[in-house]
N, C-alpha and C positions, 0 to 999 in steps of 0.2 A: 812768282809770276809777275810779268810786266804788263801793266794795264795802261793803255793809251787813252788819255782824256782829251776830248775834243768838244768845243762849244761854239755856239754863234757862227755856224757855217754860212747862214744867210744866202742859201741858193748859189753859192760861189763854187761851181764845180771844179774849176781849175785849182783853187786853193785846197779844197777838200781832198782831191786826188793826190796832190803834192804831200799833204800831211799824212795821209794814209800810207803812202809809199815810204816816206821818211820814218814813220813809226815801225813799219814792217822791217826796214833796214836796221832799226834800233832793237829789234827783237820782240816787238809787241806780240803778246799772246792772246790778249783780249782787248776789246774796245768799249769805251763808255762815251756816249754822246749826250751832252748836257743841255740840249734844247736850242731853240731858234735854228732849226734846220733850214727854214725858209725865211722869206722877207728880204727886201732890198735887191737881191740878186736875180739874174736872168734864167737860172736853170733849176727851178723848184722840182720839176718832175724827175730830172736826172738825179738830183741829190736825194729825194725821198726814196726813189727806187734803189739807189745805192745803199741807203740806210736799211731798207727792208731786207736787202741781201745780207747785210752785216748782222742783223738781228737773227736771221735764219742760221747764222754761224755762231750765235751766242752772245752778241753784243748787247750791252745795256743801254737803254734810251729813255730820256725823260722829256717832258714838254717844256717849251719856252713860250714867252708871250706872243712872239710872232707866229709860232705854230697855232696858237689859239686864235689869233686874228685871221689867219688864213682859212680856218674852218668857219668862223663867223665874223666876217669883216665888219668893222664899225660903219654905222650909217653915214657918219660925217668923218672926213679925213682931217682932223684938227691939227695933226702934226706930221712931220716927215716920217716918223716911225710907222704910222698907219697908212701912209699914202700908197704903198704897194700891195696892201692886203687884198683888195678886190681883184687886182690883176693876178696875183698869185692864186687866189681862190679859183679863178676862171681857168687857170692852166691845169690845175690838179683835177684828177678824176674823183668820183665819189669814194672809191676804195682808198685813194691817197688821203683824202680828208678824214675818212674813218680811222685810218691808221694814226694820223696826228691827234685826232680827238681822243683816242683811247690811251694815249701815253700818260703815265703817271706824273704827278708834280714832284714827287720825291721817290727815291729808291735806295733802300739800304742793301749793301752788299758786304757781308762780314763786318769789319770795323769801319767801313766807309759809308758815308751818306752823300748821295748825289742830289743836287737841287740846282735849278737854273738861277734863281735869284737868292732870296733869303729863306732860311728854314722858318724864320719868324713870319708866318703868313705867306707861304710860297705863292699863293694865288694873287697876292697883292703886287708882286713883281717889284719888291723893294731892291734898291741898289746897295750892294755891299761895297762901299767905296772908302770906308775909314774904319778906325778901331771901334767906334761906338756901334756901327752897323754890324761889323763882324762879331762883336760881343753878343749882340742880340740874337744873331743867327746861331752862334755856338750855344748860347743859353737854351734856345729852343731845341737844339739838337740833343740836349740832355735827355729829352723824352724818349729817344731811341736808344735802347740798351746796347751797350758795348761800343758805341760809336766813338772813334778817336779822330777821324779825319772827315772833314766836310769839304766837298769839291763843288764848285759852281762856276758860272760864267756871268753873262748879263752886262757886266761893266766894261768888257772889251779891254781889260787890263790884267797883266800878270802880277799878282801879289800873293804873299803868304803871311798869315797871321798866326801867332801861337800864344797860348796862355802858360805862363811860367808858374812860379810858386805862389804868386798873388792872384788877385781877381782881374787885374788889368791885362790888356792884350798888347803884344808887341807886333809891329808891322815890319816885314822884311821884304826888300826888293830883290828878287832873284836875278841871277846872271844866266842868260841862256846857255844851255849845254853843261852847266855845272850842277852836279847832284847835291841836294840839300838833305841832311838827315832829318827825318820826321818821326822820331821814336814814339811808341805808344804810351809812354808815361806822361805825355803832354797831349793837350787838345790842339788841333790844327784846323785852320780854314784856309783854303786856297781859291783864288779866282784865276782860272787857267788861261784867260784871254780869248781872243776871237780868231777862229780859223779864217773866216770869210770877210771880215771888215775891221782890220786893225785901226786904232785911232791914236797912236802915240807918235805919229810922224814917221814911222817905219812901215813900208808896205808889206813886209814879210809876214806870212801867216803865223799864228800862234797855236801851240798845243802843249800838253805836258805828259810826262811818263811817270807812273808810280810803280816802283819796284816793291812789291809786298814782302819779298824775302829779305831784302836789305833795309827795308823801311827808309827808302830814299825817293825824293820827288825831284824830277829834272824838267825844267821848263825849256821849251825849244822855240826857235824862230826858223821858218822855212821859206826860202825864196820860191816864187811860183810866177807864172805868166800873168801878172796882174793887168797888163795891157790887154790881153785877150779877154779877161773877165770884164774889164771896163767896156771893151768894144761890144761884148754880148749885151750888156745893159743898154747901150745906146741903140743897137739894132732892134732890141725888143720894144723901144719906145718908152722906157721907163725914165724917170727924172735924171737928167745928166749929172745932177749933183752926186748921185750914188756911184756913178762911174768915176767922176773926178776924185772922190775921196779914196777910192781904191788906189788910184795912181799916186796920191799924196800920203796915203796911210793915215788919214784923219777923217 
């Protein structure tokens, strides 16, 4: 089975639709959405309703920190990450917010464990950005029987970590479009990047495909109309910074 993994959509309808279409062209048979469906972007309603349709077709979905903030916006917007929460909350209906609120923080599917941030306290939204953090997340995943692959987002970066014969982890930087063997005799953790807000200087959207038959993980980059997504942010009256970063990929 080919499972398409998408995270950090951030209400970017254009990027989301481009990644879904690309995944379908690649033979995706199921979708897993790893949180932060909303936040930053201009189309939270369209994205949430698209996700609800995918769930009706069997997609797996978990909660991200921006989904949580959209349900209960912070009283003070102390940082850029929380500055669009109240606006997003107002755009969504009560049924949309209930849908987001009821999403789980982690979800096990066969030998896979899905989490937005770290398995080590998923509600704390820790960033898995280096070997130490990846190790803590994998150690916590040991509580889930039979798990060999942990997939997450949150860091807006595509990385792959694995544990070999020793206790230490190795970090691997994947090449887009090149399948990486991820056999079950090792433990693996991947951050699959961001669909809706890439931050590595490349505006192309990110997602990954896991082939459970071949035990291969392929990271992808997808071109989309980022100018249209940026224009939508400006029309909505959201901070121009979020539009600018889509155009720069930062």
